[in-house]
Backbone as numpy.savetxt, mean C-alpha at the origin, in Angstrom:
# Nx Ny Nz CAx CAy CAz Cx Cy Cz
7.32 14.30 25.97 7.83 12.92 24.88 6.59 12.06 24.82
6.30 11.61 23.54 5.22 10.92 23.19 5.53 9.19 23.02
4.97 8.27 23.51 5.21 7.12 23.26 4.04 6.63 22.48
4.36 6.24 21.21 3.21 6.07 20.11 3.49 4.25 19.95
2.43 3.18 20.11 2.48 2.27 19.25 1.77 2.34 18.06
2.57 2.00 17.08 2.18 1.97 15.81 1.51 0.89 15.55
0.21 0.83 14.52 -0.60 -0.40 14.63 -0.72 -0.72 12.93
-0.52 -1.52 12.44 -0.89 -1.80 10.94 -0.55 -3.12 10.71
-0.81 -3.61 9.23 -0.36 -4.99 8.95 1.24 -5.05 9.08
1.72 -5.04 9.84 3.33 -5.14 9.93 3.55 -6.30 10.01
4.77 -6.90 9.51 5.02 -8.33 10.08 4.56 -9.53 8.95
4.08 -9.04 8.03 3.69 -10.18 7.21 4.18 -10.27 6.07
5.30 -9.46 5.85 6.05 -9.25 4.63 5.36 -8.94 3.46
4.97 -7.92 3.78 4.48 -7.38 2.46 4.78 -5.95 2.37
5.46 -5.48 1.29 6.08 -4.17 0.81 5.37 -2.99 1.31
4.02 -2.80 0.79 3.62 -1.65 1.29 3.49 -1.34 2.72
3.05 -2.49 3.34 3.02 -2.29 5.01 4.47 -2.06 5.58
5.62 -2.50 5.27 6.45 -2.31 5.78 7.04 -0.99 5.26
6.70 -0.74 4.44 7.08 0.94 3.83 6.27 1.92 4.93
5.27 1.53 5.22 4.69 2.37 6.16 5.36 2.56 7.37
5.72 1.43 7.93 6.42 1.30 9.42 7.86 1.90 9.01
8.47 1.85 7.74 9.98 2.60 7.80 9.45 4.16 7.81
8.52 4.58 6.99 8.12 5.70 6.81 8.14 6.73 8.16
7.17 6.24 8.96 6.70 6.63 10.07 7.76 7.16 11.17
8.89 5.75 10.92 9.87 5.75 12.40 10.97 7.10 11.51
10.84 7.36 10.35 11.67 8.31 9.61 11.22 9.61 10.25
9.93 9.81 10.11 9.11 10.81 10.36 8.49 11.01 11.44
8.91 10.53 12.43 8.17 10.43 13.72 8.09 11.83 14.51
9.07 12.65 14.57 8.95 14.09 15.01 8.22 14.93 14.29
7.88 14.43 12.92 6.92 15.32 12.46 5.47 15.02 12.24
5.25 13.69 12.81 4.01 13.06 12.92 3.51 13.22 14.37
4.48 13.15 15.54 4.02 13.41 16.76 4.88 13.90 17.71
5.66 14.99 17.12 6.50 15.77 18.07 7.67 15.80 18.33
8.42 16.72 18.78 9.67 16.15 19.21 9.91 15.44 20.07
11.08 14.34 20.06 11.23 13.58 20.93 10.51 11.90 20.94
9.44 12.34 20.10 8.44 11.03 20.14 9.03 9.76 19.83
8.61 8.75 20.63 9.18 7.25 20.48 8.30 6.69 20.02
8.52 5.55 18.99 7.50 4.92 18.17 8.02 3.46 18.07
7.07 2.37 18.45 7.37 1.24 18.63 6.30 0.12 17.76
6.49 -0.69 17.18 5.43 -1.42 16.76 4.81 -2.90 17.09
6.09 -3.25 18.14 5.54 -4.34 18.91 5.15 -5.63 17.80
6.16 -6.04 17.13 5.80 -7.07 16.24 6.78 -8.39 16.80
6.37 -8.91 16.68 7.02 -10.73 17.17 7.72 -11.23 16.18
8.67 -11.98 16.41 9.39 -12.75 15.08 8.39 -13.14 14.29
8.86 -13.31 13.38 8.09 -13.84 12.00 7.39 -15.28 12.19
8.01 -16.19 12.60 7.56 -17.59 12.87 6.41 -17.60 13.84
6.47 -16.63 14.72 5.42 -16.72 15.73 4.06 -15.80 15.33
4.52 -14.24 14.83 3.56 -13.26 14.60 2.67 -14.02 13.29
3.35 -14.67 12.23 2.43 -14.89 10.96 1.77 -16.44 11.28
2.11 -16.99 12.45 1.29 -18.62 12.70 -0.18 -18.21 12.60
-0.41 -19.51 11.85 -2.30 -18.81 11.82 -3.13 -19.62 12.56
-2.25 -20.37 13.74 -3.16 -21.12 14.72 -3.24 -20.33 16.09
-3.05 -21.23 17.00 -3.46 -20.70 18.38 -2.27 -19.94 18.68
-1.00 -20.24 18.22 0.09 -19.71 18.83 0.19 -18.40 18.29
-0.14 -18.31 17.03 -0.04 -16.88 16.49 -1.20 -15.78 17.16
-2.31 -16.39 17.22 -3.23 -15.30 17.88 -2.86 -15.41 19.54
-2.29 -16.08 19.95 -2.13 -15.58 21.46 -0.57 -14.78 21.24
-0.02 -14.79 20.19 1.33 -14.01 19.80 0.67 -12.44 19.66
-0.38 -12.33 18.75 -0.83 -10.79 18.76 -1.72 -10.35 19.52
-2.23 -11.18 20.37 -2.75 -10.59 21.77 -1.64 -9.95 22.51
-0.50 -10.79 22.57 0.66 -10.22 23.48 0.83 -9.03 23.06
1.23 -8.67 21.48 1.78 -7.47 20.84 1.04 -6.21 21.58
-0.54 -6.57 21.37 -1.42 -5.77 21.61 -1.48 -5.28 22.91
-1.47 -6.22 23.84 -1.34 -5.81 25.31 0.10 -5.10 25.63
1.19 -5.21 25.11 2.54 -4.36 25.36 1.89 -3.32 24.89
1.70 -2.82 23.83 1.41 -1.79 22.89 0.53 -0.71 24.15
-0.44 -1.59 24.39 -1.53 -1.00 25.24 -0.82 -0.20 26.79
-0.25 -1.05 27.29 0.52 -0.82 28.49 1.88 0.16 28.40
2.52 0.10 27.09 3.57 0.93 26.98 3.21 2.48 26.47
2.50 2.64 25.71 1.93 3.81 24.78 0.93 4.57 25.68
1.23 5.86 25.36 0.26 7.00 25.36 -0.75 7.57 24.13
-0.11 6.87 23.18 -0.48 7.35 21.69 -0.85 5.79 21.11
-1.79 5.43 20.72 -2.04 4.08 19.81 -2.30 4.67 18.31
-1.65 4.71 17.47 -1.76 4.89 16.15 -2.17 4.02 14.98
-2.83 4.06 14.27 -3.46 2.89 12.96 -2.63 3.60 11.80
-1.50 3.08 11.49 -0.76 3.89 10.36 -0.62 3.18 9.25
-1.70 3.64 8.18 -1.58 3.14 6.70 -2.34 2.06 6.56
-2.85 2.11 5.35 -3.26 0.72 4.74 -4.97 0.76 4.85
-5.86 -0.16 4.64 -7.13 -0.59 4.69 -7.22 -1.27 5.90
-7.23 -0.42 6.95 -7.18 -1.18 8.40 -8.58 -0.85 9.09
-9.80 -0.11 8.19 -10.50 0.23 8.64 -12.12 -0.20 7.78
-11.93 -1.38 7.56 -12.76 -1.90 6.80 -13.82 -2.72 8.10
-13.63 -2.65 8.75 -14.18 -3.06 9.99 -13.68 -3.29 11.06
-14.24 -3.17 12.57 -13.35 -2.94 13.70 -13.65 -4.75 14.37
-12.61 -5.23 14.49 -12.92 -6.41 15.06 -11.32 -7.02 15.55
-11.41 -8.24 16.23 -9.85 -8.87 16.50 -9.35 -8.09 17.53
-8.06 -7.47 17.11 -7.08 -7.05 17.95 -7.65 -5.41 17.73
-8.03 -5.22 17.02 -8.69 -3.37 16.86 -9.73 -3.37 18.03
-10.84 -4.12 18.31 -11.95 -4.31 19.46 -10.80 -4.42 20.77
-9.82 -5.31 21.03 -9.38 -5.19 21.96 -8.84 -4.17 22.51
-8.08 -3.52 21.29 -7.61 -2.17 21.73 -8.38 -1.01 22.57
-9.75 -1.08 21.64 -10.48 -0.10 22.26 -10.82 -0.65 23.56
-11.24 -1.74 23.89 -11.34 -2.28 25.38 -10.37 -1.72 26.40
-9.03 -1.77 25.97 -7.91 -1.74 26.85 -7.29 -0.27 26.69
-7.87 0.63 26.20 -7.72 2.04 26.16 -7.77 2.61 27.73
-6.91 3.04 27.86 -6.55 3.68 29.43 -6.84 5.06 29.38
-7.00 5.47 30.80 -7.14 6.88 30.88 -6.11 7.67 30.25
-6.34 8.91 29.42 -5.14 9.47 29.23 -4.79 9.18 27.80
-4.59 7.86 27.42 -4.22 7.72 26.10 -5.19 7.98 24.89
-4.55 8.29 23.98 -5.04 8.73 22.41 -5.06 7.36 21.39
-6.18 7.39 20.96 -6.02 6.62 19.63 -6.12 7.72 18.39
-5.44 7.24 17.25 -5.37 8.12 15.95 -5.49 7.00 14.80
-5.83 7.57 13.69 -5.52 6.95 12.34 -4.71 7.80 11.58
-3.85 7.35 10.80 -2.94 8.10 10.08 -2.66 7.40 8.70
-3.02 8.06 7.65 -3.03 7.48 6.13 -3.74 6.32 5.93
-5.02 6.06 6.53 -5.49 4.86 6.52 -6.90 4.97 5.22
-7.48 4.01 4.87 -8.42 4.01 4.20 -9.72 3.46 4.75
-11.00 4.37 4.86 -12.06 3.80 5.13 -13.05 3.24 4.33
-13.52 1.86 4.73 -14.62 1.07 3.42 -13.51 0.62 2.42
-14.01 0.10 1.82 -15.78 -0.27 1.51 -16.15 -0.84 2.62
-17.45 -1.07 2.95 -18.08 -1.99 3.93 -18.53 -3.25 3.64
-18.27 -4.43 4.36 -18.74 -5.64 4.14 -20.22 -5.63 4.58
-20.76 -4.83 5.26 -22.14 -4.64 5.89 -22.52 -3.59 6.35
-23.56 -2.82 6.53 -24.01 -1.47 7.49 -23.59 -1.95 8.91
-23.59 -2.70 9.20 -23.20 -2.97 10.88 -21.38 -2.97 10.82
-20.82 -3.09 9.84 -19.37 -2.74 9.77 -19.15 -1.31 9.94
-19.66 -0.75 8.63 -19.95 0.80 8.70 -19.95 1.28 9.75
-21.23 0.97 10.55 -21.40 1.53 11.97 -20.22 1.44 12.88
-19.66 0.18 13.28 -18.64 -0.26 13.94 -17.40 0.93 13.72
-17.35 0.99 12.75 -16.17 1.76 12.35 -16.41 3.39 12.58
-17.68 3.79 12.36 -18.18 5.07 12.66 -17.81 5.48 14.15
-18.44 4.45 14.94 -18.20 4.70 16.40 -16.79 4.66 16.76
-15.89 3.81 16.18 -14.69 3.69 16.72 -13.98 5.15 16.36
-14.16 5.78 15.32 -13.35 6.89 14.87 -13.77 8.04 15.51
-15.06 7.95 16.14 -15.75 9.27 16.47 -14.47 9.67 17.84
-14.40 8.46 18.65 -13.40 8.63 19.75 -12.18 8.94 19.50
-11.53 9.11 18.26 -10.07 9.43 17.94 -9.68 10.89 17.84
-8.48 10.79 18.37 -7.94 12.11 18.57 -7.84 12.84 17.33
-7.25 12.07 16.31 -7.35 12.70 15.02 -7.34 11.65 13.81
-7.88 11.86 12.69 -7.82 10.86 11.54 -7.81 11.53 10.30
-6.65 11.10 9.92 -6.19 11.86 8.23 -6.04 10.68 7.56
-7.02 10.36 6.52 -7.49 9.41 5.81 -6.30 9.59 4.33
-6.16 8.37 3.40 -5.46 8.98 2.41 -5.82 9.19 0.85
-6.93 8.86 1.05 -7.90 9.62 -0.24 -9.32 10.28 0.29
-9.64 10.81 -0.94 -11.06 11.69 -0.70 -12.22 10.48 -0.60
-12.04 9.63 -1.43 -13.00 8.78 -1.18 -13.48 8.34 0.01
-12.54 8.28 1.13 -12.52 7.73 2.54 -13.28 9.01 3.31
-12.96 9.90 2.83 -13.56 11.25 3.49 -14.93 11.62 2.93
-15.27 11.21 2.00 -16.98 11.06 1.60 -17.64 10.22 2.18
-16.89 8.94 2.74 -17.71 7.76 3.46 -18.24 8.45 4.68
-17.05 9.31 5.28 -17.25 9.92 6.72 -16.66 11.42 6.85
-17.44 12.09 6.38 -17.01 13.84 6.18 -16.38 14.39 7.53
-16.99 13.75 8.80 -16.49 14.33 9.96 -16.26 13.58 10.90
-15.02 13.32 11.53 -13.92 14.48 11.54 -13.03 14.13 10.77
-12.95 13.50 9.61 -12.15 13.10 8.51 -11.05 14.41 8.13
-10.30 14.23 7.97 -9.24 15.07 7.11 -8.40 14.26 5.98
-8.33 14.82 4.46 -7.76 14.14 3.90 -6.06 14.09 3.55
-5.49 13.12 3.82 -3.90 13.73 3.72 -3.14 12.74 2.58
-2.79 11.41 2.46 -2.14 11.05 1.40 -1.60 9.72 2.16
-1.07 9.17 1.11 -0.53 7.42 1.43 0.89 7.89 2.34
0.75 6.97 3.21 2.33 7.35 4.37 3.65 6.95 3.41
3.33 6.35 2.12 4.64 6.04 1.50 5.24 7.40 0.85
4.38 8.33 1.08 4.99 9.69 0.38 6.10 10.28 1.42
6.11 9.78 2.52 6.62 10.20 3.39 8.27 9.69 3.54
8.50 8.38 2.68 9.64 7.69 2.57 10.33 8.31 1.05
11.89 8.55 1.64 12.49 9.28 0.31 12.56 8.46 -0.94
12.17 8.76 -1.80 12.40 7.88 -3.02 13.11 8.77 -4.22
14.02 7.59 -4.92 14.89 8.03 -5.75 14.31 8.64 -7.31
15.22 9.42 -7.62 14.78 10.02 -9.14 15.75 9.45 -10.16
15.40 8.80 -10.81 16.41 7.95 -12.07 16.00 8.74 -13.28
17.21 8.97 -14.09 16.95 9.57 -15.42 16.39 8.88 -16.06
15.39 9.31 -17.04 14.71 8.53 -17.95 15.69 7.52 -18.86
16.68 8.38 -19.42 17.58 6.98 -20.24 18.34 6.24 -19.30
18.02 6.05 -17.99 18.79 4.90 -17.29 17.42 4.05 -16.77
16.29 3.97 -17.53 15.16 3.13 -17.07 15.12 2.38 -18.13
15.59 1.04 -17.75 15.48 0.36 -18.99 14.79 -1.11 -19.12
13.82 -1.41 -18.13 13.13 -2.53 -17.94 11.64 -2.14 -17.71
10.85 -3.31 -18.01 9.39 -3.00 -17.37 8.95 -4.05 -16.20
8.51 -3.64 -15.24 8.29 -4.21 -14.04 6.53 -4.38 -13.93
6.09 -5.53 -13.45 4.83 -6.06 -13.52 4.86 -6.55 -12.20
3.75 -6.20 -11.44 3.33 -6.61 -10.11 2.24 -6.83 -9.99
2.05 -8.42 -9.88 0.67 -9.04 -10.13 0.36 -9.55 -8.32
-1.05 -9.80 -8.30 -1.45 -9.84 -6.84 -2.22 -11.21 -6.96
-2.05 -12.02 -6.23 -2.70 -12.97 -5.86 -4.19 -12.99 -5.25
-4.31 -11.77 -4.64 -5.59 -11.29 -3.94 -6.83 -11.07 -5.15
-6.31 -11.03 -5.86 -7.23 -10.36 -7.31 -8.38 -11.22 -7.66
-8.47 -12.33 -7.34 -9.85 -13.24 -7.37 -9.62 -13.92 -8.73
-8.83 -13.46 -9.68 -8.54 -13.68 -10.99 -7.94 -14.99 -11.15
-8.06 -16.33 -12.26 -7.32 -17.37 -12.29 -6.01 -16.71 -12.80
-4.83 -17.51 -12.66 -3.56 -17.44 -13.21 -3.75 -17.28 -14.54
-4.74 -18.41 -14.91 -4.48 -17.96 -16.59 -5.37 -16.90 -17.24
-6.12 -16.18 -16.38 -6.65 -15.03 -16.82 -5.42 -13.94 -16.90
-4.59 -13.92 -15.85 -3.82 -13.16 -15.71 -2.68 -12.98 -16.75
-2.33 -14.68 -16.97 -1.34 -14.86 -18.29 -1.96 -14.46 -19.43
-3.26 -14.79 -19.67 -3.91 -14.35 -21.04 -3.47 -12.85 -20.97
-3.72 -11.65 -20.36 -3.64 -10.56 -20.47 -2.27 -10.24 -20.77
-1.45 -10.74 -20.05 -0.29 -10.40 -20.31 0.57 -10.93 -21.14
0.01 -11.86 -21.88 0.46 -12.59 -23.19 0.17 -11.61 -24.40
-0.98 -11.08 -24.15 -1.35 -10.09 -25.19 -0.68 -8.66 -24.88
-0.21 -8.53 -24.04 0.07 -7.05 -23.67 1.96 -6.79 -23.95
2.31 -8.22 -23.72 4.04 -8.14 -23.77 4.16 -8.51 -25.39
3.24 -9.15 -26.16 3.56 -9.45 -27.43 4.49 -8.63 -28.25
4.35 -7.39 -28.17 5.23 -6.66 -29.02 6.33 -5.76 -27.87
6.52 -5.89 -27.04 7.43 -5.63 -25.82 8.80 -6.08 -25.93
9.79 -5.27 -26.32 11.20 -5.85 -26.66 11.92 -5.67 -25.36
11.77 -5.03 -24.29 12.23 -4.59 -22.65 12.22 -5.99 -22.07
13.67 -5.78 -21.26 13.59 -7.07 -20.20 12.43 -6.73 -19.32
11.89 -7.76 -18.83 10.87 -7.85 -17.81 10.84 -7.96 -16.45
10.60 -7.51 -15.28 10.51 -7.98 -14.24 9.58 -8.31 -13.55
9.03 -9.54 -13.24 7.93 -9.55 -12.25 8.06 -9.55 -10.91
7.84 -8.72 -10.29 8.18 -8.32 -8.93 7.01 -8.69 -8.13
7.15 -9.63 -7.02 6.30 -9.95 -6.10 6.27 -8.92 -4.76
5.33 -8.25 -4.58 5.52 -7.27 -3.22 4.87 -7.76 -2.09
4.49 -8.86 -2.00 3.82 -9.83 -0.83 4.65 -11.32 -0.91
5.47 -11.27 -0.10 6.20 -12.49 -0.14 6.00 -13.67 1.05
4.68 -13.00 1.59 4.21 -14.24 2.46 4.31 -15.38 2.11
4.62 -16.46 3.04 4.75 -17.78 2.25 3.59 -18.39 1.97
2.36 -17.97 3.00 0.96 -18.59 2.40 0.52 -17.55 1.93
-0.24 -17.39 1.01 -0.90 -16.15 0.16 -0.49 -15.17 -0.27
1.14 -15.17 -0.68 2.01 -14.19 -0.90 1.72 -14.51 -2.57
2.47 -13.37 -3.25 2.62 -13.13 -4.68 3.62 -13.96 -5.50
4.87 -14.38 -4.69 6.04 -14.88 -5.37 5.92 -16.08 -6.16
5.35 -17.35 -5.62 5.13 -18.44 -6.09 4.04 -18.19 -7.59
3.14 -17.28 -7.18 2.43 -16.82 -8.37 3.03 -16.16 -9.52
3.99 -15.40 -9.27 4.66 -14.65 -9.99 5.58 -15.53 -10.70
6.14 -16.75 -9.99 7.18 -17.70 -10.63 6.49 -18.40 -11.84
5.07 -18.93 -11.47 4.32 -19.83 -12.09 3.99 -18.92 -13.61
3.79 -17.49 -13.32 3.28 -16.74 -14.61 4.72 -16.34 -15.62
5.67 -16.50 -14.86 6.95 -16.34 -15.40 6.93 -17.43 -16.44
6.89 -18.85 -16.01 6.94 -20.06 -16.86 5.70 -19.85 -17.79
4.69 -19.53 -17.85 3.39 -19.02 -18.66 3.86 -18.32 -19.63
4.44 -17.41 -19.71 4.96 -16.06 -20.53 6.29 -16.19 -20.99
6.69 -17.19 -20.63 8.07 -17.67 -21.53 8.21 -17.76 -22.71
7.32 -18.22 -23.17 6.86 -18.67 -24.79 6.68 -17.20 -25.79
5.96 -16.33 -24.87 5.90 -14.92 -25.61 6.96 -13.57 -25.36
7.90 -14.21 -24.37 8.95 -13.20 -24.09 10.36 -14.17 -23.49
11.28 -13.90 -23.85 12.20 -14.47 -23.60 13.07 -13.88 -22.30
12.92 -12.54 -22.14 13.84 -12.17 -20.95 12.88 -11.72 -19.81
12.53 -12.76 -19.02 11.66 -12.47 -17.59 12.27 -13.01 -16.71
12.52 -11.83 -15.62 13.11 -12.18 -14.04 12.10 -12.22 -13.00
11.98 -12.97 -12.26 11.29 -12.85 -11.15 11.78 -12.65 -10.04
11.43 -11.38 -9.29 12.10 -10.80 -8.02 11.02 -11.23 -7.15
11.42 -10.90 -5.73 10.63 -10.81 -4.37 11.10 -9.42 -3.70
10.16 -8.75 -3.09 10.17 -7.87 -2.09 11.51 -8.45 -0.87
12.57 -7.70 -0.79 13.81 -8.46 -0.02 13.82 -7.32 1.02
14.20 -5.98 0.54 14.41 -5.26 1.68 13.74 -3.81 0.75
13.30 -2.75 1.45 12.44 -1.57 0.87 13.47 -1.03 -0.16
14.65 -0.60 -0.09 15.26 0.28 -0.93 15.71 -0.93 -2.01
15.75 -2.12 -2.19 16.03 -2.78 -3.36 14.93 -3.14 -4.12
13.87 -3.13 -3.67 12.43 -2.91 -4.38 11.93 -1.76 -4.82
12.13 -0.70 -4.13 11.96 0.78 -4.89 12.83 1.22 -5.71
13.98 0.62 -6.10 14.94 0.73 -7.00 14.52 0.15 -8.45
14.17 -1.27 -7.95 13.59 -1.82 -9.18 12.57 -1.18 -9.94
11.75 -0.52 -9.08 10.58 0.28 -9.54 10.91 1.60 -10.36
11.84 2.10 -9.59 12.30 3.64 -10.02 13.25 3.69 -11.23
13.76 2.23 -11.45 14.51 2.34 -12.69 13.71 1.57 -14.16
12.28 1.78 -13.92 11.36 1.05 -14.85 11.04 1.92 -15.86
10.95 1.41 -17.05 10.29 2.57 -17.69 9.01 2.53 -17.91
8.44 1.67 -17.05 7.35 1.55 -17.11 6.44 0.54 -15.96
5.55 0.67 -14.99 5.09 -0.15 -14.06 3.62 -0.58 -14.39
3.32 -1.87 -14.57 1.95 -2.28 -14.67 1.91 -3.03 -13.32
0.82 -2.65 -12.48 0.86 -3.16 -11.31 -1.15 -3.57 -10.92
-0.94 -4.78 -10.24 -2.13 -4.73 -9.62 -2.17 -4.41 -8.20
-1.13 -4.37 -7.83 -0.53 -3.92 -6.20 -0.69 -2.61 -6.16
-1.44 -1.94 -5.22 -1.50 -0.64 -4.93 -0.09 0.02 -4.71
0.93 -0.55 -3.98 1.97 0.09 -3.55 3.09 -0.06 -4.96
2.35 -0.85 -5.87 3.39 -0.86 -7.12 2.96 0.24 -7.96
1.82 0.76 -7.59 1.16 2.10 -8.36 1.82 3.06 -7.70
1.91 3.22 -6.27 2.19 4.36 -5.78 3.56 4.83 -5.49
4.28 3.80 -5.32 5.77 3.97 -5.93 6.26 4.27 -6.94
5.58 3.73 -7.86 5.87 4.29 -9.50 5.61 5.67 -9.30
4.37 6.08 -9.08 3.99 7.75 -8.95 5.05 8.39 -8.38
5.36 7.93 -7.05 6.14 8.80 -6.53 7.64 8.98 -7.07
7.93 7.82 -8.00 9.12 8.13 -8.46 9.27 8.65 -10.03
8.05 9.03 -10.32 7.62 9.58 -11.53 7.79 8.41 -12.67
7.57 7.36 -12.79 7.23 6.36 -13.49 5.72 6.26 -13.83
5.60 6.02 -15.49 4.26 5.91 -15.90 3.66 4.46 -15.62
2.41 4.41 -15.11 2.16 3.08 -14.78 0.55 2.90 -15.38
0.50 1.80 -15.33 -1.00 1.06 -15.74 -1.54 0.35 -14.50
-2.20 0.51 -14.28 -3.11 0.31 -12.84 -4.08 -0.72 -13.10
-3.94 -1.61 -12.99 -4.59 -3.08 -13.22 -5.65 -3.13 -11.74
-6.37 -2.45 -11.77 -7.32 -2.24 -10.41 -8.22 -3.41 -10.05
-8.32 -4.18 -8.92 -9.12 -5.01 -8.46 -9.39 -4.71 -7.23
-9.39 -3.46 -6.67 -9.82 -3.20 -5.61 -10.16 -1.67 -5.41
-10.97 -1.41 -4.58 -11.64 0.24 -4.96 -10.42 1.49 -4.24
-9.48 0.67 -3.62 -8.55 1.59 -3.05 -7.41 1.85 -4.18
-7.39 0.99 -5.18 -6.69 1.43 -6.18 -7.13 2.49 -6.90
-8.40 2.25 -7.08 -9.48 3.39 -7.97 -9.09 4.80 -7.16
-9.46 4.51 -5.82 -9.68 5.84 -5.14 -8.35 6.49 -5.16
-7.34 6.07 -5.25 -5.67 6.48 -5.26 -5.82 7.01 -6.57
-6.18 6.53 -7.65 -5.96 6.91 -9.50 -6.90 8.40 -9.28
-7.90 8.21 -8.58 -8.61 9.56 -8.60 -7.84 10.62 -7.88
-7.33 10.47 -6.89 -6.50 11.45 -6.24 -5.39 12.08 -7.04
-4.76 11.30 -7.47 -3.81 11.86 -8.60 -4.15 12.35 -9.68
-5.05 12.29 -10.33 -5.43 12.53 -11.33 -4.99 11.65 -12.31
-5.01 10.26 -12.46 -4.46 9.45 -13.17 -5.54 9.46 -14.37
-4.99 9.57 -15.70 -6.28 9.68 -16.88 -6.91 8.27 -16.83
-8.12 8.16 -17.20 -8.98 7.12 -17.07 -8.36 5.81 -17.91
-7.82 6.14 -19.05 -7.05 5.29 -19.86 -6.25 4.39 -19.27
-5.58 4.59 -18.07 -4.45 3.85 -17.48 -5.01 3.04 -16.39
-6.30 3.16 -16.06 -6.89 2.67 -14.92 -8.09 1.67 -15.21
-7.73 0.39 -15.42 -8.09 -0.93 -16.31 -8.74 -1.76 -14.99
-10.18 -2.10 -15.01 -10.88 -2.48 -14.13 -11.15 -3.72 -14.23
-10.54 -4.62 -15.62 -10.62 -5.87 -15.83 -9.40 -6.52 -16.64
-9.29 -7.66 -16.71 -8.34 -8.21 -17.26 -8.38 -8.53 -18.82
-9.18 -7.74 -19.24 -9.62 -7.94 -20.70 -8.69 -7.46 -21.56
-7.85 -8.03 -22.64 -6.71 -7.56 -23.37 -7.49 -6.75 -24.58
-8.61 -5.58 -24.28 -9.14 -4.93 -25.41 -8.29 -4.08 -26.27
-8.41 -3.16 -27.30 -7.77 -2.12 -27.89 -7.08 -1.05 -26.89
-8.49 -0.66 -26.17 -7.79 0.39 -25.15 -6.88 0.16 -24.16
-6.85 -1.21 -23.62 -5.98 -1.55 -22.55 -4.54 -1.82 -23.47
-4.58 -2.26 -24.49 -3.35 -2.40 -25.24 -2.38 -1.39 -25.52
-3.42 -0.19 -25.93 -3.02 1.10 -26.49 -2.48 1.71 -25.02
-3.07 1.76 -23.93 -2.73 2.35 -22.49 -1.37 1.46 -22.41
-1.19 0.27 -22.36 -0.11 -0.41 -22.05 1.08 0.21 -23.10
1.08 0.48 -24.09 2.02 0.73 -24.99 2.08 1.82 -24.80
1.38 3.21 -24.38 1.89 4.31 -24.09 2.61 4.69 -22.76
2.56 3.67 -21.91 3.02 3.56 -20.75 4.48 3.86 -20.95
4.96 2.91 -21.89 6.59 2.72 -22.54 6.97 3.50 -23.20
6.20 4.91 -23.15 6.87 5.75 -24.28 7.62 6.71 -23.14
7.67 6.43 -21.80 8.08 7.12 -20.88 7.75 8.34 -20.15
6.50 8.53 -20.80 5.89 10.13 -20.31 4.67 9.85 -19.53
4.91 10.91 -18.58 3.85 10.42 -17.12 2.74 11.70 -17.50
1.47 11.11 -16.89 0.30 12.14 -17.24 -0.40 12.43 -15.87
0.49 12.80 -14.86 -0.17 12.98 -13.63 -1.34 14.15 -13.74
-2.40 14.32 -12.92 -2.97 15.38 -12.74 -2.70 16.09 -11.54
-1.74 15.39 -10.70 -1.33 15.91 -9.64 0.31 15.52 -9.36
1.10 16.54 -9.42 2.40 16.14 -9.48 2.93 15.18 -8.14
4.07 14.53 -8.16 4.20 13.76 -6.97 4.94 14.66 -5.89
5.42 15.68 -6.41 5.97 16.70 -5.42 4.60 17.50 -4.84
3.92 17.72 -5.52 2.40 18.27 -4.86 1.93 17.48 -4.11
1.72 16.06 -4.27 1.02 15.02 -3.36 1.59 14.89 -2.26
3.15 14.91 -2.28 4.00 14.66 -1.24 4.01 15.74 0.02
3.85 17.10 -0.66 3.85 18.16 0.26 2.60 18.13 0.96
1.57 17.89 0.48 0.30 18.05 0.87 -0.06 16.74 1.87
0.75 15.82 1.68 0.47 14.65 2.66 1.03 14.91 3.93
2.41 15.54 3.66 3.22 16.04 5.02 2.36 16.99 5.78
1.50 18.10 5.02 1.15 19.20 5.61 0.14 18.44 6.54
-1.02 17.71 6.03 -2.00 17.02 6.61 -1.55 15.98 7.90
-0.59 15.43 7.99 -0.23 14.46 8.81 0.91 15.25 10.00
1.47 16.39 9.62 2.31 17.39 10.64 1.49 17.55 12.02
2.29 17.22 12.93 1.90 17.05 14.44 1.48 18.46 14.95
0.15 18.78 15.42 -0.25 20.01 15.72 -0.18 20.26 17.16
0.79 20.87 17.97 0.74 20.93 19.25 -0.30 21.56 20.12
-1.13 22.16 19.31 -2.37 22.95 20.11 -3.08 21.85 20.50
């Protein structure tokens, strides 16, 4: 019976990462064999999210507890391997005899420097298994990497009849480096002819650097062009998934707005500001017209946004195929 310390960006009030944590718990025996136990060792939010010495000490204690308890340390989900630093570096030093380290559903790169790339290369060379979520990550390190998929594919998603999908969901990201006026200007243009109710859904609700206040301010700025805008924040996984699943379309700057919409077979406009969104779009065969890498309301972007509201999806890889291949790549091999 394996004891797995699941490591990720957990405990920071981010929808995608909490979805990873729930997905691996539900599928722990698929991922690590019969009887596997999984813990993440995340302290209460007030301690874990503290940005000062208390928070740093808390996260070190979490790492130590996991190192002592687990026979397997598994990096589960997200862009956790752009470098090796902080608690990841500490885990490498604490690795005890007989303990294995794995990475499941992660992205590799892009690198901030050649030194960062080399640190990641050395780190994954000693891992028991490395299953990445996109083909681009495998291209960065062909060996010993296996392509799987995003861990969100392990979580059950609802299928809502198209006639019951009655609103447009927009997920913005404060991490995009665009100004709020740039985002507002794009959305004003795209919403000018939209009559559906709009839900501005904040997927990262962390008090500092989250999307909720950003979404509220955007809602105020957009009210002049659209009279039915509701601002919502991630509260529970199923509540947030339900908002996305009941959408006529999802326009998202957040990766897991795109991924969950895809898994629920809801049309998406991916407003990419990070390579991981582009990489995922490539893996599912999202037509290029629906992947916009700028916030310019040009004719192509306006046309793509309008097409999403028709309710038709245009995936190159069906969600069912993606889900099945992800499970197959991540399934625990007893050999």
